[in-house]
TORMAR-610633 format. One record per atom (N, C-alpha, C): x, y, z; atom name; residue number from 1; chain. Coordinates in steps of 0.2 Angstrom, whole numbers. Each point is the difference from the previous one (the first is absolute). Layout:
<atoms>
+-------+-------+-------+-------+-----+--------+
|  east | north |    up | atomo | num | cadena |
+-------+-------+-------+-------+-----+--------+
|     X |     Y |     Z |    CA | NUM |      A |
...
+-------+-------+-------+-------+-----+--------+
</atoms>
This chain:
<atoms>
+-------+-------+-------+-------+-----+--------+
|  east | north |    up | atomo | num | cadena |
+-------+-------+-------+-------+-----+--------+
|   -55 |   -19 |    37 |     N |   1 |      A |
|     7 |     3 |    -3 |    CA |   1 |      A |
|     1 |    -2 |    -7 |     C |   1 |      A |
|     1 |     4 |    -4 |     N |   2 |      A |
|     2 |    -2 |    -7 |    CA |   2 |      A |
|     7 |     0 |    -1 |     C |   2 |      A |
|     2 |    -2 |    -6 |     N |   3 |      A |
|     7 |    -2 |    -1 |    CA |   3 |      A |
|     4 |     7 |     0 |     C |   3 |      A |
|    -2 |     5 |    -3 |     N |   4 |      A |
|     3 |     6 |     0 |    CA |   4 |      A |
|     2 |     3 |     6 |     C |   4 |      A |
|    -5 |    -1 |     5 |     N |   5 |      A |
|     1 |     2 |     7 |    CA |   5 |      A |
|     6 |    -4 |     3 |     C |   5 |      A |
|     0 |    -6 |    -1 |     N |   6 |      A |
|     6 |    -4 |     2 |    CA |   6 |      A |
|     6 |     2 |    -3 |     C |   6 |      A |
|     1 |     1 |    -6 |     N |   7 |      A |
|     6 |     2 |    -3 |    CA |   7 |      A |
|     2 |     7 |     2 |     C |   7 |      A |
|    -5 |     5 |     2 |     N |   8 |      A |
|     2 |     6 |     2 |    CA |   8 |      A |
|     3 |     0 |     7 |     C |   8 |      A |
|    -1 |    -5 |     4 |     N |   9 |      A |
|     3 |    -1 |     6 |    CA |   9 |      A |
|     8 |    -2 |     0 |     C |   9 |      A |
|     2 |    -2 |    -6 |     N |  10 |      A |
|     7 |    -2 |    -1 |    CA |  10 |      A |
|     4 |     6 |     0 |     C |  10 |      A |
|     6 |     0 |     3 |     N |  11 |      A |
|     4 |     6 |     0 |    CA |  11 |      A |
|     3 |     1 |    -7 |     C |  11 |      A |
|     1 |     6 |    -2 |     N |  12 |      A |
|     2 |     2 |    -7 |    CA |  12 |      A |
|     6 |    -3 |    -2 |     C |  12 |      A |
|     5 |    -1 |     5 |     N |  13 |      A |
|     6 |    -3 |    -2 |    CA |  13 |      A |
|     0 |    -8 |    -2 |     C |  13 |      A |
|    -6 |    -3 |     2 |     N |  14 |      A |
|    -1 |    -7 |    -1 |    CA |  14 |      A |
|    -5 |    -1 |    -6 |     C |  14 |      A |
|    -3 |     5 |    -2 |     N |  15 |      A |
|    -6 |     0 |    -5 |    CA |  15 |      A |
|     3 |    -4 |    -7 |     C |  15 |      A |
|     6 |     2 |    -2 |     N |  16 |      A |
|     3 |    -4 |    -6 |    CA |  16 |      A |
|     0 |    -7 |     1 |     C |  16 |      A |
|     3 |    -2 |     6 |     N |  17 |      A |
|     1 |    -7 |     1 |    CA |  17 |      A |
|    -7 |    -4 |     1 |     C |  17 |      A |
|    -5 |     3 |     3 |     N |  18 |      A |
|    -6 |    -3 |     1 |    CA |  18 |      A |
|    -3 |    -1 |    -7 |     C |  18 |      A |
|     0 |     5 |    -4 |     N |  19 |      A |
|    -3 |     0 |    -7 |    CA |  19 |      A |
|     4 |    -5 |    -4 |     C |  19 |      A |
|     7 |    -1 |     0 |     N |  20 |      A |
|     3 |    -5 |    -3 |    CA |  20 |      A |
|    -2 |    -7 |     2 |     C |  20 |      A |
|    -1 |    -1 |     6 |     N |  21 |      A |
|    -2 |    -6 |     3 |    CA |  21 |      A |
|    -7 |    -2 |    -3 |     C |  21 |      A |
|    -4 |     5 |     0 |     N |  22 |      A |
|    -7 |    -2 |    -3 |    CA |  22 |      A |
|     1 |    -2 |    -8 |     C |  22 |      A |
|     4 |     4 |    -3 |     N |  23 |      A |
|     1 |    -2 |    -7 |    CA |  23 |      A |
|     3 |    -6 |    -1 |     C |  23 |      A |
|     5 |    -2 |     4 |     N |  24 |      A |
|     3 |    -7 |    -1 |    CA |  24 |      A |
|    -5 |    -5 |     2 |     C |  24 |      A |
|    -4 |     1 |     5 |     N |  25 |      A |
|    -5 |    -5 |     1 |    CA |  25 |      A |
|    -5 |    -1 |    -6 |     C |  25 |      A |
|    -2 |     6 |    -3 |     N |  26 |      A |
|    -4 |    -1 |    -6 |    CA |  26 |      A |
|     3 |    -4 |    -5 |     C |  26 |      A |
|     7 |     2 |    -1 |     N |  27 |      A |
|     3 |    -4 |    -6 |    CA |  27 |      A |
|     1 |    -7 |     2 |     C |  27 |      A |
|     1 |    -2 |     6 |     N |  28 |      A |
|     0 |    -7 |     2 |    CA |  28 |      A |
|    -7 |    -4 |    -2 |     C |  28 |      A |
|    -5 |     4 |     1 |     N |  29 |      A |
|    -7 |    -3 |    -2 |    CA |  29 |      A |
|    -1 |     0 |    -7 |     C |  29 |      A |
|     3 |     4 |    -4 |     N |  30 |      A |
|     0 |     0 |    -7 |    CA |  30 |      A |
|     4 |    -6 |    -3 |     C |  30 |      A |
|     6 |    -1 |     2 |     N |  31 |      A |
|     4 |    -5 |    -3 |    CA |  31 |      A |
|     1 |    -6 |     3 |     C |  31 |      A |
|    -3 |    -1 |     6 |     N |  32 |      A |
|     0 |    -7 |     4 |    CA |  32 |      A |
|    -7 |    -3 |     0 |     C |  32 |      A |
|     0 |    -6 |    -3 |     N |  33 |      A |
|    -7 |    -3 |     0 |    CA |  33 |      A |
|    -2 |    -2 |     7 |     C |  33 |      A |
|    -7 |     2 |     1 |     N |  34 |      A |
|    -2 |    -2 |     7 |    CA |  34 |      A |
|     0 |    -7 |     2 |     C |  34 |      A |
|     2 |    -2 |     6 |     N |  35 |      A |
|     0 |    -7 |     2 |    CA |  35 |      A |
|    -7 |    -3 |     1 |     C |  35 |      A |
|     0 |    -6 |     0 |     N |  36 |      A |
|    -7 |    -3 |     1 |    CA |  36 |      A |
|    -2 |     2 |     7 |     C |  36 |      A |
|    -7 |    -1 |     2 |     N |  37 |      A |
|    -2 |     2 |     6 |    CA |  37 |      A |
|     2 |    -4 |     6 |     C |  37 |      A |
|     3 |    -6 |    -2 |     N |  38 |      A |
|     2 |    -5 |     5 |    CA |  38 |      A |
|     7 |     1 |     2 |     C |  38 |      A |
|     4 |     4 |    -4 |     N |  39 |      A |
|     7 |     1 |     1 |    CA |  39 |      A |
|     1 |     4 |     6 |     C |  39 |      A |
|     6 |    -2 |     3 |     N |  40 |      A |
|     2 |     3 |     7 |    CA |  40 |      A |
|     2 |     7 |    -1 |     C |  40 |      A |
|     1 |     3 |    -6 |     N |  41 |      A |
|     2 |     7 |    -1 |    CA |  41 |      A |
|    -6 |     4 |    -3 |     C |  41 |      A |
|    -6 |    -3 |     0 |     N |  42 |      A |
|    -5 |     4 |    -3 |    CA |  42 |      A |
|    -2 |     6 |     4 |     C |  42 |      A |
|     1 |    -1 |     7 |     N |  43 |      A |
|    -2 |     6 |     4 |    CA |  43 |      A |
|     5 |     5 |    -1 |     C |  43 |      A |
|     7 |    -1 |    -1 |     N |  44 |      A |
|     5 |     5 |    -2 |    CA |  44 |      A |
|    -2 |     3 |    -6 |     C |  44 |      A |
|    -2 |    -3 |    -5 |     N |  45 |      A |
|    -2 |     3 |    -7 |    CA |  45 |      A |
|    -6 |     4 |     1 |     C |  45 |      A |
|    -4 |    -1 |     4 |     N |  46 |      A |
|    -6 |     4 |     1 |    CA |  46 |      A |
|     2 |     6 |     4 |     C |  46 |      A |
|     4 |     0 |     4 |     N |  47 |      A |
|     3 |     6 |     4 |    CA |  47 |      A |
|     3 |     4 |    -5 |     C |  47 |      A |
|     5 |    -2 |    -4 |     N |  48 |      A |
|     3 |     3 |    -5 |    CA |  48 |      A |
|    -5 |     4 |    -5 |     C |  48 |      A |
|    -5 |    -4 |    -2 |     N |  49 |      A |
|    -5 |     2 |    -4 |    CA |  49 |      A |
|    -4 |     6 |     3 |     C |  49 |      A |
|    -1 |     0 |     6 |     N |  50 |      A |
|    -4 |     5 |     4 |    CA |  50 |      A |
|     5 |     7 |     0 |     C |  50 |      A |
|     6 |    -1 |     2 |     N |  51 |      A |
|     5 |     5 |     0 |    CA |  51 |      A |
|     1 |     3 |    -7 |     C |  51 |      A |
|     0 |    -4 |    -5 |     N |  52 |      A |
|     0 |     3 |    -7 |    CA |  52 |      A |
|    -6 |     3 |    -2 |     C |  52 |      A |
|    -5 |     1 |     4 |     N |  53 |      A |
|    -6 |     3 |    -2 |    CA |  53 |      A |
|    -5 |    -4 |    -5 |     C |  53 |      A |
|     1 |    -6 |     0 |     N |  54 |      A |
|    -4 |    -4 |    -4 |    CA |  54 |      A |
|    -7 |    -2 |     3 |     C |  54 |      A |
|    -4 |     6 |     0 |     N |  55 |      A |
|    -7 |    -1 |     3 |    CA |  55 |      A |
|    -5 |     3 |    -5 |     C |  55 |      A |
|    -6 |    -2 |     1 |     N |  56 |      A |
|    -6 |     3 |    -4 |    CA |  56 |      A |
|     1 |    -1 |    -7 |     C |  56 |      A |
|    -1 |     6 |    -4 |     N |  57 |      A |
|     1 |    -1 |    -7 |    CA |  57 |      A |
|     7 |     0 |    -2 |     C |  57 |      A |
|     5 |     1 |     4 |     N |  58 |      A |
|     7 |    -1 |    -2 |    CA |  58 |      A |
|     3 |    -7 |     2 |     C |  58 |      A |
|    -4 |    -4 |     2 |     N |  59 |      A |
|     2 |    -7 |     2 |    CA |  59 |      A |
|     2 |    -4 |    -6 |     C |  59 |      A |
|     6 |    -4 |     0 |     N |  60 |      A |
|     2 |    -4 |    -5 |    CA |  60 |      A |
|    -5 |    -5 |    -2 |     C |  60 |      A |
|     0 |    -2 |    -7 |     N |  61 |      A |
|    -4 |    -5 |    -2 |    CA |  61 |      A |
|     1 |    -6 |     3 |     C |  61 |      A |
|     6 |    -2 |     1 |     N |  62 |      A |
|     2 |    -6 |     3 |    CA |  62 |      A |
|     1 |     1 |     8 |     C |  62 |      A |
|    -3 |    -4 |     4 |     N |  63 |      A |
|     0 |     1 |     7 |    CA |  63 |      A |
|     1 |    -7 |     3 |     C |  63 |      A |
|     2 |     0 |     6 |     N |  64 |      A |
|     1 |    -7 |     4 |    CA |  64 |      A |
|    -6 |    -3 |     0 |     C |  64 |      A |
|     0 |    -7 |    -2 |     N |  65 |      A |
|    -6 |    -4 |     0 |    CA |  65 |      A |
|    -5 |     2 |    -6 |     C |  65 |      A |
|     2 |     4 |    -4 |     N |  66 |      A |
|    -5 |     2 |    -6 |    CA |  66 |      A |
|     4 |     0 |    -6 |     C |  66 |      A |
|    -4 |     0 |    -6 |     N |  67 |      A |
|     3 |     1 |    -6 |    CA |  67 |      A |
|    -4 |     5 |    -4 |     C |  67 |      A |
|     2 |     2 |    -5 |     N |  68 |      A |
|    -3 |     5 |    -4 |    CA |  68 |      A |
|     0 |    -2 |    -7 |     C |  68 |      A |
|    -6 |    -1 |    -3 |     N |  69 |      A |
|    -1 |    -2 |    -7 |    CA |  69 |      A |
|    -2 |     6 |    -4 |     C |  69 |      A |
|     4 |     2 |    -5 |     N |  70 |      A |
|    -2 |     6 |    -4 |    CA |  70 |      A |
|    -4 |    -2 |    -6 |     C |  70 |      A |
|    -6 |     3 |    -1 |     N |  71 |      A |
|    -4 |    -1 |    -6 |    CA |  71 |      A |
|    -2 |     7 |    -2 |     C |  71 |      A |
|    -1 |     0 |    -6 |     N |  72 |      A |
|    -3 |     6 |    -3 |    CA |  72 |      A |
|    -6 |     3 |     3 |     C |  72 |      A |
|    -1 |     6 |     1 |     N |  73 |      A |
|    -6 |     3 |     3 |    CA |  73 |      A |
|    -6 |    -3 |    -3 |     C |  73 |      A |
|     0 |     0 |    -7 |     N |  74 |      A |
|    -6 |    -3 |    -4 |    CA |  74 |      A |
|    -1 |    -7 |     2 |     C |  74 |      A |
|     5 |    -4 |     2 |     N |  75 |      A |
|    -2 |    -7 |     2 |    CA |  75 |      A |
|    -1 |    -1 |     7 |     C |  75 |      A |
|    -1 |     5 |     4 |     N |  76 |      A |
|     0 |    -1 |     7 |    CA |  76 |      A |
|    -6 |    -3 |     2 |     C |  76 |      A |
|    -6 |     1 |    -3 |     N |  77 |      A |
|    -6 |    -4 |     2 |    CA |  77 |      A |
|     0 |    -7 |    -1 |     C |  77 |      A |
|     3 |    -2 |    -6 |     N |  78 |      A |
|     2 |    -7 |    -1 |    CA |  78 |      A |
|     4 |    -3 |     5 |     C |  78 |      A |
|     5 |     3 |     2 |     N |  79 |      A |
|     5 |    -2 |     4 |    CA |  79 |      A |
|    -3 |    -1 |     7 |     C |  79 |      A |
|    -4 |     4 |     2 |     N |  80 |      A |
|    -4 |     0 |     6 |    CA |  80 |      A |
|    -5 |    -6 |     0 |     C |  80 |      A |
|    -3 |    -1 |    -5 |     N |  81 |      A |
|    -5 |    -6 |    -1 |    CA |  81 |      A |
|     4 |    -6 |     0 |     C |  81 |      A |
|     6 |    -1 |    -3 |     N |  82 |      A |
|     4 |    -6 |     0 |    CA |  82 |      A |
|     2 |    -1 |     7 |     C |  82 |      A |
|     2 |     5 |     4 |     N |  83 |      A |
|     2 |    -1 |     7 |    CA |  83 |      A |
|    -6 |    -2 |     4 |     C |  83 |      A |
|    -6 |     3 |    -1 |     N |  84 |      A |
|    -6 |    -2 |     4 |    CA |  84 |      A |
|    -2 |    -8 |    -2 |     C |  84 |      A |
|     1 |    -2 |    -6 |     N |  85 |      A |
|    -2 |    -6 |    -2 |    CA |  85 |      A |
|     5 |    -5 |     3 |     C |  85 |      A |
|     6 |     1 |     1 |     N |  86 |      A |
|     5 |    -4 |     4 |    CA |  86 |      A |
|     0 |     1 |     7 |     C |  86 |      A |
|    -5 |     3 |     3 |     N |  87 |      A |
|    -1 |     2 |     7 |    CA |  87 |      A |
|     7 |     3 |     3 |     C |  87 |      A |
|     3 |     4 |    -3 |     N |  88 |      A |
|     6 |     4 |     2 |    CA |  88 |      A |
|    -3 |     7 |     2 |     C |  88 |      A |
|     0 |     2 |     6 |     N |  89 |      A |
|    -2 |     7 |     2 |    CA |  89 |      A |
|     5 |     5 |    -2 |     C |  89 |      A |
|    -3 |     6 |    -2 |     N |  90 |      A |
|     4 |     6 |    -2 |    CA |  90 |      A |
|     3 |     3 |     7 |     C |  90 |      A |
|     6 |     1 |     0 |     N |  91 |      A |
|     4 |     3 |     6 |    CA |  91 |      A |
|    -2 |     8 |     0 |     C |  91 |      A |
|     0 |     3 |    -6 |     N |  92 |      A |
|    -1 |     7 |     0 |    CA |  92 |      A |
|    -8 |     2 |     1 |     C |  92 |      A |
|    -1 |     6 |     2 |     N |  93 |      A |
|    -7 |     2 |     0 |    CA |  93 |      A |
|    -3 |     1 |    -6 |     C |  93 |      A |
|    -7 |    -1 |     0 |     N |  94 |      A |
|    -4 |     1 |    -6 |    CA |  94 |      A |
|     1 |     8 |    -3 |     C |  94 |      A |
|    -1 |     1 |    -6 |     N |  95 |      A |
|     1 |     7 |    -2 |    CA |  95 |      A |
|    -5 |     5 |     3 |     C |  95 |      A |
|    -6 |    -3 |     2 |     N |  96 |      A |
|    -5 |     5 |     3 |    CA |  96 |      A |
|     2 |     1 |     8 |     C |  96 |      A |
|     5 |    -4 |     2 |     N |  97 |      A |
|     3 |     2 |     7 |    CA |  97 |      A |
|     5 |     5 |     0 |     C |  97 |      A |
|     3 |     1 |    -5 |     N |  98 |      A |
|     6 |     4 |    -1 |    CA |  98 |      A |
|    -2 |     8 |     1 |     C |  98 |      A |
|     4 |     4 |     3 |     N |  99 |      A |
|    -2 |     7 |     1 |    CA |  99 |      A |
|     1 |     3 |    -7 |     C |  99 |      A |
|    -4 |     5 |    -2 |     N | 100 |      A |
|     0 |     3 |    -6 |    CA | 100 |      A |
|     5 |     6 |     0 |     C | 100 |      A |
+-------+-------+-------+-------+-----+--------+
</atoms>
């Protein structure tokens, strides 16, 4: 079952409320910094993130228990080499693993 099938099951008179709830969840994940993975509210943030459709390519850069370090695309090879030298694994898939 995909998300559009699930939403089509919602009665029309509630569709606006469901859509507004999804948008509010997305806004929470945009404006609230994710808690640490050991926090008691980490599970709640992950549920709000899921409801806000932060999955796949639409996932927020900052997530529970993870951080995002932005570097210029031209410097990505050097950044990956620095992480490998420090024995820090990459959390994201390799570019060859991504769908085209």
